RODO-2510 file (C-alpha; in nm, 4 decimals, decimal comma):
residues 346
     n   res          X          Y          Z
     1     m    -2,0114     0,5467     1,7929
     2     s    -1,8688     0,8320     1,6087
     3     c    -1,5118     0,9705     1,6542
     4     a    -1,5331     1,3587     1,6964
     5     k    -1,3557     1,5597     1,4452
     6     r    -0,9946     1,6148     1,6632
     7     p    -0,7584     1,9229     1,5821
     8     t    -0,4226     1,7927     1,5889
     9     q    -0,2054     1,7217     1,2996
    10     w     0,0941     1,5500     1,2470
    11     s     0,1972     1,5985     0,8889
    12     r     0,3281     1,8583     0,6908
    13     v     0,0695     1,8580     0,4780
    14     d    -0,0982     2,1487     0,3994
    15     w    -0,4961     2,0552     0,3187
    16     a    -0,6569     2,3666     0,1906
    17     p    -0,6017     2,2791    -0,1689
    18     f    -0,7452     1,9584    -0,1322
    19     v    -1,0598     2,0504     0,0696
    20     n    -1,1016     2,3129    -0,1755
    21     v    -1,1035     2,0168    -0,4913
    22     m    -1,3173     1,8509    -0,2858
    23     t    -1,5470     2,1199    -0,1907
    24     e    -1,5799     2,2482    -0,6053
    25     a    -1,6488     1,8255    -0,6890
    26     q    -1,9609     1,6763    -0,6933
    27     n    -1,8414     1,3379    -0,8839
    28     v    -1,4845     1,2121    -0,6843
    29     v    -1,2902     0,8872    -0,8153
    30     v    -1,0986     0,7119    -0,5591
    31     c    -0,8036     0,4990    -0,6637
    32     g    -0,5676     0,2378    -0,5321
    33     h    -0,2554     0,0790    -0,6023
    34     i    -0,2115    -0,2729    -0,8096
    35     r    -0,1975    -0,5947    -0,5838
    36     p    -0,4025    -0,3497    -0,3000
    37     d    -0,3455    -0,3666     0,0827
    38     g    -0,4669    -0,2860     0,3707
    39     d    -0,3619     0,0617     0,3825
    40     t    -0,4353     0,1517     0,0200
    41     l    -0,7833    -0,0542     0,0429
    42     g    -0,8647     0,1371     0,3999
    43     g    -0,7555     0,4491     0,3051
    44     c    -0,9591     0,5016    -0,0476
    45     l    -1,2667     0,2730     0,1213
    46     a    -1,2680     0,5986     0,4301
    47     l    -1,2407     0,8720     0,2081
    48     k    -1,4803     0,7333    -0,0244
    49     r    -1,7761     0,6733     0,2717
    50     a    -1,6433     1,0317     0,4514
    51     l    -1,6929     1,2000     0,0761
    52     e    -2,0048     1,0263     0,0432
    53     k    -2,0983     1,1906     0,4044
    54     l    -2,0377     1,5484     0,2016
    55     g    -2,3261     1,4261    -0,0943
    56     k    -2,0642     1,3369    -0,3049
    57     n    -2,1243     1,0673    -0,5931
    58     v    -1,8036     0,8750    -0,5066
    59     l    -1,6370     0,5694    -0,6960
    60     a    -1,3692     0,3730    -0,5753
    61     i    -1,1907     0,2218    -0,8599
    62     d    -0,8551    -0,0387    -0,8368
    63     g    -0,6896    -0,2768    -1,1178
    64     y    -0,7001    -0,5780    -0,9156
    65     d    -0,9135    -0,7381    -0,7386
    66     v    -1,0026    -0,6943    -0,3664
    67     p    -0,7773    -0,9979    -0,1983
    68     p    -0,9377    -1,2276    -0,0176
    69     s    -0,7336    -1,1545     0,2898
    70     f    -0,9004    -0,7898     0,2949
    71     a    -1,2894    -0,9277     0,1805
    72     f    -1,3913    -0,8489     0,4867
    73     l    -1,3385    -0,4588     0,4073
    74     d    -1,5441    -0,4433     0,1358
    75     e    -1,8098    -0,6732     0,2097
    76     k    -2,0592    -0,4624    -0,0147
    77     h    -1,7842    -0,4439    -0,2913
    78     e    -1,7659    -0,1092    -0,2991
    79     i    -1,4016    -0,0932    -0,4791
    80     r    -1,4582    -0,1887    -0,8414
    81     k    -1,2147    -0,3953    -1,1006
    82     i    -1,1469    -0,1234    -1,3608
    83     s    -1,1449    -0,3523    -1,6211
    84     e    -1,5036    -0,4927    -1,4981
    85     l    -1,6799    -0,1531    -1,4925
    86     s    -1,9652    -0,0980    -1,6394
    87     d    -2,0281     0,2033    -1,9622
    88     d    -2,1876     0,3887    -1,7408
    89     e    -1,8951     0,3537    -1,4740
    90     r    -1,6247     0,4316    -1,7124
    91     r    -1,8316     0,7465    -1,8678
    92     f    -1,8198     0,8774    -1,5000
    93     v    -1,4355     0,7976    -1,4144
    94     e    -1,4017     0,9812    -1,7609
    95     t    -1,6403     1,2693    -1,6889
    96     a    -1,5189     1,3035    -1,2781
    97     d    -1,4515     1,6187    -1,1189
    98     a    -1,1470     1,4964    -0,9399
    99     l    -0,9551     1,1898    -0,8674
   100     v    -0,7764     1,0702    -0,6220
   101     a    -0,4608     0,8260    -0,5550
   102     v    -0,4524     0,6885    -0,2215
   103     d    -0,1097     0,5437    -0,1237
   104     v     0,0519     0,5375    -0,4851
   105     s     0,3999     0,6584    -0,5030
   106     v     0,4961     0,6742    -0,8836
   107     p     0,2332     0,6169    -1,1351
   108     a     0,3425     0,2514    -1,2678
   109     q     0,1975     0,1415    -0,9095
   110     l    -0,1565     0,2441    -1,0422
   111     g    -0,1379    -0,0403    -1,2698
   112     p    -0,1836    -0,0984    -1,6532
   113     d    -0,5602    -0,0305    -1,6094
   114     a    -0,5170     0,2931    -1,4225
   115     v    -0,2027     0,4201    -1,6060
   116     p    -0,4386     0,5380    -1,9191
   117     i    -0,7283     0,7160    -1,7056
   118     f    -0,4944     0,9093    -1,4878
   119     e    -0,3236     1,0458    -1,8211
   120     a    -0,5995     1,1434    -2,0180
   121     f    -0,7935     1,2596    -1,7306
   122     q    -0,8931     1,6840    -1,7689
   123     k    -0,9758     1,7647    -1,4374
   124     t    -0,7349     1,7688    -1,0779
   125     v    -0,5669     1,4622    -0,9810
   126     v    -0,5350     1,4267    -0,6136
   127     v    -0,2161     1,2273    -0,4614
   128     i    -0,2509     1,1369    -0,1298
   129     d     0,0476     0,8873    -0,0033
   130     h     0,3719     0,8797     0,2780
   131     h     0,6272     0,6775     0,0734
   132     e     0,9729     0,8312     0,0035
   133     g     1,0449     1,0254    -0,3050
   134     e     0,8548     1,2929    -0,4716
   135     s     0,5633     1,1995    -0,6724
   136     d     0,5875     1,3035    -1,0326
   137     y     0,1979     1,2935    -1,0770
   138     g    -0,0498     1,4522    -0,9591
   139     d    -0,2290     1,8579    -0,9446
   140     v    -0,2135     1,8413    -0,5789
   141     k    -0,0252     1,6559    -0,3829
   142     c    -0,0986     1,5675    -0,0196
   143     v     0,2302     1,3722     0,0628
   144     d     0,4276     1,3248     0,3713
   145     p     0,6619     1,0477     0,3834
   146     r     0,7202     1,0816     0,7725
   147     v     0,3543     0,9788     0,8224
   148     d     0,3556     0,5995     0,9121
   149     s     0,0254     0,4974     0,6763
   150     a    -0,1592     0,6880     0,3817
   151     g    -0,4604     0,5634     0,6663
   152     s    -0,3166     0,8338     0,8725
   153     l    -0,3366     1,0938     0,5809
   154     v    -0,6253     1,0266     0,5241
   155     f    -0,7628     1,0340     0,8933
   156     e    -0,6557     1,4143     0,8377
   157     a    -0,7947     1,4641     0,5200
   158     i    -1,1282     1,3753     0,6796
   159     d    -1,0739     1,5956     0,9412
   160     a    -0,9840     1,8615     0,7110
   161     l    -1,3338     1,8226     0,5503
   162     g    -1,5143     1,8725     0,8935
   163     v    -1,6507     1,5021     0,8655
   164     e    -1,7020     1,2645     1,2133
   165     k    -1,5524     0,9426     1,1653
   166     s    -1,8256     0,6991     1,2151
   167     y    -1,7369     0,3269     1,2746
   168     d    -1,7908     0,2711     0,8885
   169     i    -1,5051     0,5252     0,8010
   170     a    -1,3304     0,4383     1,1372
   171     f    -1,2870     0,0766     1,0821
   172     p    -1,1113     0,1174     0,7465
   173     l    -0,8947     0,3689     0,8732
   174     y    -0,7899     0,1398     1,1642
   175     v    -0,6870    -0,1388     0,9432
   176     a    -0,5163     0,0787     0,6983
   177     i    -0,2776     0,2044     0,9726
   178     a    -0,2487    -0,0903     1,1989
   179     t    -0,1108    -0,3007     0,8678
   180     d     0,1176    -0,0489     0,7950
   181     t     0,2699    -0,0451     1,0761
   182     g     0,2725    -0,4216     1,1379
   183     m     0,0303    -0,3900     1,3766
   184     f     0,2174    -0,0626     1,5016
   185     r     0,5988    -0,2536     1,5425
   186     f     0,7350    -0,0658     1,2475
   187     s     1,0026     0,2280     1,2895
   188     s     0,7227     0,4300     1,1519
   189     t     0,5132     0,4144     1,5028
   190     k     0,5445     0,7295     1,6371
   191     s     0,3197     0,8772     1,9477
   192     g     0,0702     1,0053     1,6481
   193     t    -0,0188     0,7141     1,5165
   194     f    -0,1099     0,5413     1,8459
   195     e    -0,3528     0,8884     1,9015
   196     r    -0,4792     0,8418     1,5925
   197     a    -0,5049     0,4845     1,6591
   198     a    -0,6703     0,5195     2,0056
   199     a    -0,9671     0,8019     1,8608
   200     l    -1,0589     0,5450     1,6208
   201     v    -1,0449     0,2417     1,8772
   202     d    -1,3450     0,5533     2,0550
   203     a    -1,5325     0,5014     1,7684
   204     g    -1,6042     0,1244     1,8217
   205     v    -1,3145     0,0021     1,6402
   206     k    -1,2206    -0,3930     1,8194
   207     v    -0,8260    -0,4195     1,8693
   208     d    -0,8734    -0,8061     1,8826
   209     e    -1,1526    -0,8500     1,5996
   210     v    -0,8739    -0,6527     1,3809
   211     y    -0,5848    -0,8826     1,4426
   212     r    -0,7785    -1,1682     1,4270
   213     l    -0,9346    -1,0485     1,0702
   214     t    -0,6023    -0,9714     0,9065
   215     m    -0,3108    -1,1510     1,0620
   216     e    -0,4873    -1,5094     1,1614
   217     q    -0,6820    -1,6122     0,8422
   218     d    -0,3989    -1,6868     0,6012
   219     s    -0,4957    -2,0010     0,3283
   220     f    -0,3319    -2,3134     0,3661
   221     g    -0,1893    -2,2412    -0,0217
   222     r    -0,0237    -1,9522     0,1443
   223     f     0,1261    -2,1641     0,4473
   224     k     0,2346    -2,4398     0,1852
   225     l     0,4078    -2,1163     0,0162
   226     l     0,6098    -1,9900     0,2684
   227     g     0,7333    -2,3256     0,2657
   228     i     0,8596    -2,3313    -0,1038
   229     a     0,9924    -1,9998    -0,0723
   230     a     1,2251    -2,0819     0,2493
   231     r     1,3398    -2,3793     0,0081
   232     n     1,4396    -2,2022    -0,2624
   233     c     1,5916    -1,8933    -0,0441
   234     v     1,9199    -1,8006    -0,1342
   235     s     2,1981    -1,6698     0,1797
   236     f     2,4360    -1,4012     0,1180
   237     l     2,5641    -1,0757     0,2716
   238     d     2,7531    -1,3185     0,4736
   239     g     2,4282    -1,4318     0,6162
   240     r     2,2733    -1,0922     0,6912
   241     g     2,0633    -1,1311     0,3614
   242     v     1,8364    -1,3860     0,2131
   243     l     1,6794    -1,3625    -0,0997
   244     m     1,3520    -1,5757    -0,2028
   245     a     1,2179    -1,6509    -0,6016
   246     l     0,8924    -1,7745    -0,6366
   247     s     0,7398    -1,9031    -0,9463
   248     l     0,4161    -1,9356    -1,1092
   249     a     0,5052    -2,3274    -1,0698
   250     d     0,5575    -2,2731    -0,7502
   251     f     0,2407    -2,0963    -0,6913
   252     e     0,0597    -2,3723    -0,8733
   253     e     0,2299    -2,6405    -0,6545
   254     a     0,1080    -2,4801    -0,2874
   255     g    -0,2289    -2,4196    -0,4413
   256     a    -0,2123    -2,0716    -0,3473
   257     i    -0,2809    -1,7761    -0,5555
   258     p    -0,0959    -1,4168    -0,5952
   259     p    -0,2303    -1,2334    -0,2469
   260     d    -0,0935    -1,5699    -0,0816
   261     s     0,2339    -1,4093    -0,1428
   262     e     0,1614    -1,0499     0,0565
   263     d     0,4625    -0,9590     0,3424
   264     l     0,6263    -1,3381     0,2749
   265     v     0,9332    -1,0743     0,2310
   266     n     0,9180    -1,0272     0,5830
   267     e     0,9429    -1,3918     0,7320
   268     p     1,3262    -1,4067     0,6995
   269     l     1,3601    -1,0784     0,9375
   270     c     1,2434    -1,3259     1,2400
   271     v     1,5857    -1,5022     1,2336
   272     a     1,8871    -1,3164     1,4781
   273     g     2,1248    -1,1330     1,2707
   274     m     1,9190    -1,1130     0,9337
   275     e     1,9232    -0,7378     0,8269
   276     v     1,8580    -0,7496     0,4857
   277     s     1,5194    -0,9553     0,2669
   278     v     1,4031    -0,9604    -0,0573
   279     i     1,1720    -1,1319    -0,2530
   280     a     1,0920    -1,2016    -0,6114
   281     i     0,7956    -1,3165    -0,7087
   282     e     0,7278    -1,4272    -1,1232
   283     q     0,4351    -1,2553    -1,2721
   284     k     0,1805    -1,3828    -1,5002
   285     d     0,2644    -1,0910    -1,7437
   286     g     0,6409    -1,2326    -1,7259
   287     t     0,7295    -0,9360    -1,5420
   288     v     0,9015    -1,0234    -1,1783
   289     k     0,7228    -0,8364    -0,8949
   290     a     1,0147    -0,7993    -0,5896
   291     s     1,0000    -0,6465    -0,2323
   292     f     1,2778    -0,5364    -0,0113
   293     r     1,2740    -0,5136     0,3110
   294     s     1,5744    -0,3629     0,5897
   295     r     1,6664    -0,3685     0,9298
   296     c     2,0042    -0,1716     0,9000
   297     a     2,0971     0,1299     0,7615
   298     l     2,0608    -0,0362     0,3567
   299     d     1,7707     0,2339     0,2235
   300     c     1,5070    -0,0069     0,0784
   301     s     1,3625     0,3159    -0,1015
   302     k     1,7121     0,4053    -0,2607
   303     l     1,7189     0,0000    -0,4107
   304     a     1,4154    -0,0281    -0,5326
   305     r     1,4393     0,2832    -0,7451
   306     e     1,7337     0,1351    -0,9411
   307     f     1,4672    -0,0714    -1,0719
   308     g     1,1705     0,1621    -1,1151
   309     g     0,9444     0,0962    -0,7990
   310     g     0,9920     0,3325    -0,4492
   311     g     0,8775     0,2524    -0,0864
   312     h     1,0295     0,3257     0,2333
   313     k     1,3978     0,3229     0,3866
   314     k     1,2390    -0,0293     0,5276
   315     a     1,0355    -0,1558     0,2987
   316     a     0,9902    -0,1036    -0,0579
   317     g     0,9224    -0,2785    -0,4129
   318     a     0,9810    -0,2316    -0,7729
   319     t     0,8387    -0,4318    -1,0861
   320     l     1,1384    -0,5983    -1,2672
   321     r     1,0955    -0,6752    -1,6603
   322     y     1,3434    -0,9265    -1,6529
   323     g     1,2901    -1,3526    -1,6213
   324     l     1,3101    -1,4590    -1,2651
   325     d     1,6643    -1,5876    -1,3147
   326     e     1,7734    -1,2728    -1,4292
   327     a     1,5502    -1,0459    -1,1817
   328     c     1,7557    -1,2551    -0,9204
   329     r     2,0710    -1,2247    -1,0389
   330     l     2,0147    -0,8169    -1,0724
   331     l     1,8118    -0,7965    -0,7069
   332     r     2,1168    -0,9523    -0,5573
   333     e     2,3861    -0,7980    -0,7325
   334     k     2,2288    -0,4266    -0,6480
   335     t     2,1459    -0,5404    -0,3031
   336     e     2,5641    -0,6270    -0,2408
   337     e     2,6394    -0,2620    -0,4138
   338     y     2,4137    -0,1019    -0,1689
   339     y     2,5264    -0,3417     0,1406
   340     g     2,8963    -0,2840     0,0491
   341     a     2,8517     0,0931     0,0234
   342     l     2,7548     0,0933     0,3898
   343     a     3,0583    -0,0485     0,4836
   344     q     3,3074     0,1719     0,3162
   345     e     3,1228     0,4729     0,4247
   346     s     3,1344     0,3463     0,8349
***
């Protein structure tokens, strides 16, 4: 089955510059962000396959491995880890006609292995993204923070290229949109989200299969890690906020791996009256990955930018170059500051 091109456009993006670049390019590199999620992976794979249908040579890369939870998306290992590229693949990257970053709001989110590639690249860099704030890199910016996911923007990009959405394209696109909208329950979900999802279902995507593959495949290590995160959590903001912390030792205790911590920050929001959730996760390089979630007027994207990160009003992230204890102190301090400012404004 396939999904015919639909002319409806939901974003504010002018796709003409993107189409011009892709028309002229023969060799294209597509890159996702570090600690890849369903949105960046699905968007990269769908765009790669669409460009290949136009006869382009495409290499998809990422600074990290595809996490086990999304291995079903990339069974043919189409996304190559940058540190494992062959000499021929590295030459392809260096001499490609265009590079496309999918779901990457700031250069730091490309990761240490990818940033030098983008900085040294002499041809056209395209950014397809839906996060708050202006992307400060890229020659062609296909950015609209009103759109629910990078997958939805790639949906439009493929429409603009005139490529039919066969099942092999529709499936990763649906995963991208579904996962980044929390299975269509986040406030970013609009009527257009369902229109795009419906088109992809028409192309053969099975809703129950996607839910099973994305929501019912947790490892036992993740289950134990959730318990440790709950044990380590601190309540603040008069009970309306929670700060969780996970050390490398916690992962070892749980028998968990880094991808097992994905979306743990959302768990406290099931508690009645909880408005803000923050998690700090110690990384092997000595930094701390922080994630923010809000169910109130607190703008997570602004909070994340305090630490050099970015994201959305309701969900954002950043990397802190401090030890775990100091990072937690700073995260709590800044969150309390921003939350307190809301009370003064009201």
